[in-house]
C-alpha positions as CSV (number, residue, x, y, z in Angstrom):
1,N,-25.7,5.2,-8.7
2,Y,-21.9,5.1,-9.0
3,L,-21.6,6.6,-12.4
4,Q,-23.6,9.7,-11.4
5,G,-21.9,10.2,-8.0
6,A,-18.4,9.0,-8.6
7,D,-16.9,12.3,-9.4
8,D,-18.0,13.7,-6.1
9,E,-16.7,10.7,-4.2
10,I,-13.2,10.4,-5.8
11,C,-10.2,12.2,-4.2
12,L,-7.5,13.0,-6.7
13,L,-4.1,13.5,-5.1
14,V,-0.9,14.3,-7.0
15,Q,2.6,13.7,-5.6
16,V,5.4,16.3,-5.5
17,E,8.8,14.6,-5.0
18,S,11.2,16.9,-6.7
19,A,12.6,20.5,-6.5
20,T,10.9,21.1,-9.9
21,G,7.6,20.1,-8.5
22,L,8.1,22.4,-5.5
23,A,9.0,25.3,-7.9
24,N,5.7,24.7,-9.7
25,L,3.6,23.9,-6.6
26,A,1.3,26.9,-6.7
27,E,0.4,26.1,-10.3
28,I,0.0,22.3,-9.6
29,A,-2.3,23.1,-6.6
30,A,-4.4,25.4,-8.7
31,V,-5.4,22.7,-11.2
32,E,-9.1,22.1,-11.2
33,G,-10.0,18.6,-10.0
34,V,-6.8,18.1,-8.0
35,D,-7.9,17.7,-4.4
36,G,-4.6,17.6,-2.7
37,V,-0.8,17.2,-2.9
38,F,1.2,14.4,-1.3
39,F,4.8,15.2,-0.5
40,G,7.5,12.5,-0.7
41,P,10.3,13.6,1.6
42,A,12.9,10.9,0.6
43,D,12.8,11.6,-3.1
44,L,12.4,15.4,-2.5
45,S,15.5,15.5,-0.3
46,A,17.5,13.7,-3.0
47,S,16.2,16.1,-5.6
48,M,17.3,19.0,-3.5
49,G,20.8,17.6,-3.1
50,F,20.4,16.1,0.4
51,L,20.3,12.3,-0.4
52,G,19.0,10.3,2.5
53,Q,18.3,13.4,4.6
54,P,14.6,14.1,4.6
55,A,15.1,15.8,8.0
56,H,17.6,18.3,6.6
57,P,16.6,21.8,7.6
58,D,16.3,23.0,4.0
59,V,14.0,20.0,3.2
60,V,11.9,20.6,6.3
61,A,11.5,24.3,5.4
62,A,10.6,23.4,1.8
63,M,7.9,20.9,2.8
64,T,6.6,23.3,5.5
65,Q,6.3,26.0,2.9
66,G,4.7,23.5,0.5
67,I,2.1,22.6,3.0
68,A,1.2,26.3,3.4
69,T,1.1,26.7,-0.3
70,V,-1.3,23.8,-0.8
71,R,-3.5,24.9,2.1
72,A,-3.6,28.5,0.6
73,A,-5.0,27.0,-2.6
74,G,-7.8,25.3,-0.6
75,K,-6.4,21.9,-1.2
76,A,-5.3,19.1,1.2
77,P,-1.6,18.7,1.8
78,G,-0.2,15.4,3.0
79,I,3.1,13.6,3.5
80,L,4.7,10.3,3.9
81,M,6.6,10.3,7.2
82,T,7.5,7.2,9.2
83,D,9.1,9.1,12.1
84,N,6.5,9.8,14.8
85,A,7.9,13.2,15.9
86,A,8.2,14.4,12.4
87,S,4.7,13.2,11.6
88,R,3.4,15.2,14.5
89,Y,5.4,18.3,13.3
90,Y,3.9,18.2,9.8
91,L,0.4,17.8,11.2
92,D,1.0,20.8,13.4
93,Q,2.2,22.7,10.3
94,G,-1.0,22.0,8.6
95,A,-0.7,18.7,6.8
96,L,-4.2,17.1,6.7
97,F,-3.0,13.6,6.3
98,V,0.2,11.7,7.0
99,A,1.0,8.2,5.8
100,V,2.8,7.0,8.9
101,G,3.9,3.6,7.7
102,V,5.2,1.9,4.5
103,D,3.9,-1.6,3.8
104,A,7.3,-3.1,3.0
105,M,8.8,-1.6,6.1
106,L,6.0,-2.9,8.3
107,L,6.3,-6.4,6.8
108,V,10.1,-6.4,7.4
109,Q,9.6,-5.3,11.0
110,A,7.1,-8.0,11.6
111,A,9.4,-10.6,10.0
112,K,12.3,-9.6,12.2
113,V,10.1,-10.0,15.3
114,L,9.1,-13.5,14.3
115,A,12.6,-14.4,13.4
116,A,13.9,-13.2,16.8
117,T,11.1,-15.1,18.5
118,F,11.8,-18.4,16.9
119,K,15.6,-18.2,16.3
120,N,17.7,-21.0,17.8
121,G,14.8,-23.0,19.3
122,A,13.4,-20.1,21.3
123,A,10.5,-20.8,23.6
124,G,7.4,-21.4,21.5
125,A,9.2,-23.0,18.6
126,A,7.8,-26.1,17.0
127,P,8.9,-29.4,18.5
128,K,11.8,-31.0,16.5
129,S,9.5,-34.0,15.7
130,Y,7.5,-31.7,13.4
131,A,10.5,-30.6,11.4
């Protein structure tokens, strides 16, 4: 029965994407019912004064410490990271889940491949009689 078991089956994650969130991370992670904390490095880096620099050493250090703080609270830390090496780094630091792709970026990448494949009558393009 869904209504009886739903609470045990639902995972509640909160996002921390600001310096203020980091400053309050221990308290956030201690909230009963919160199962994990998901870090957003792009917004976090901007909030820390490093716009467009999610790999800045201060940001990396803050997220690494954040992962440790969340783990110490017995919760699951996670992160959005599209760089493979950085994803592996955060997993090695204790992140329990990493979102390694962004739907919009994946769609754009696939569209670019298709556009390159069929640009200027490339092999495999539809015959002109179909146009």
